[in-house]
N, C-alpha and C positions, 0 to 999 in steps of 0.2 A: 464565568468561565467561557472562554472562546474555544470552541472545537470546531475543526475542519474535517468533513466527512468526504473522502474521495471514493467513489463507487462506479462501477458500471451497471447501470441501470436493468441490464438483461440478467446479471449475475444472481442466482438464487441466494447465494450466501449474502451478497450484498443487501437484497431484499429483506432477508431476516435481521441483518445487523440494523438497518433502518428502522424497520418495525420495532425493534428492542429499544432503539435510541428515543422514538416517538411514544413507545408505550411506557417508557420510564421518564418522560418529560424532561429529555435532556436536549436543550437547544443546540443546533449545530448549523453550520454554513455547508451546504451540498455542492459537490463539484464532481461533474462527469470526468473521469479519469482518462478517456479517450479524446474527447472533445477540447479538454483542458490538460493536456499532459504535464504531470510535473516536471520542471526544469531540473537539469543537472545540480543547480545551486539549491534547489528545495530539496531534492533527494539527498544530497550530501550533508545537509543541515539535519534532516529528519533521521537519517541514518546515525549520524553522531549522537543525536538526542535520545535514541532508542536504545542503544547499548546492546543491539543484536549484530549477529554477523551480516554482512552485506547480502549474502545469498538468500536470507530470510526475505528480501524484498523482491525476488524474482517469483513470478508466478509459474513455478515449475511444473504444474499441471496443465498449463496452456498450450494450445495448438502451435501458437508462434515459437514458443521457447523449445519446443520438441523439434519443429521444422527447421529452426536455425541449429539445432544440434548443440545446445547452449551447455548441457550436461557435461560435455566434453570440452567444450571451449572455455568456459568460466574459469577453471583452475590455472589455464594459461594467461589469462588476461589481468591487468593490473586493477585496483580498486578504482582508479580514475576512469579506465576504459569501461569497466562494468556499470558505473553511474551514468557515462556518456551513454551507453547502450540503452540502459533504462528511460533514460530522456527522450529516446527517440520514438517510443511507441508505449502508450498507456496499457496495452494488453500484455506487456512483459512484466508490469508491476504487480504484484501480489495485491489483492484486495479483498475486502475493503480496507482502507487506512484512515485510520483516526489519528489526527495530531491536535494535541493540546499545547498549553505553556509550557509544561514540563515534562511530557511523555508523548511516545508514538506507539500505537497498537497497529500490528499488521495482521490481517485475517480476522476472522470473528470467532473468538472463543469467549463464551459468555461469562465463564469464571473472572477473566481477565478484565473484562469490561465492567464488572460490578464495581470498581473502583471509581467510576464516573458518576455514580449516584451520589 
């Protein structure tokens, strides 16, 4: 199983998630979400695979999200505009993000991640 792990290394939740993956001997490819921001094409594919609302891909607790007042702006934006916005800056994307062949997990909830074992 090939897993892509997108993280921001200074993020404490990402550190916990990475430690969990390593502790459970789950192999993964690591990617810095800011240095190698997801493209609009990747985000669109991951969103489609996830079955989640697009809003779940936004880092709603992040400073950039708040500075840009996205809470008020997102409802007025099309899905294409939201995906394009997410692709502009990795700090807007909720992390960590795990992408597998047939699943996408956003954020770190240990109970959800148990399926990776």
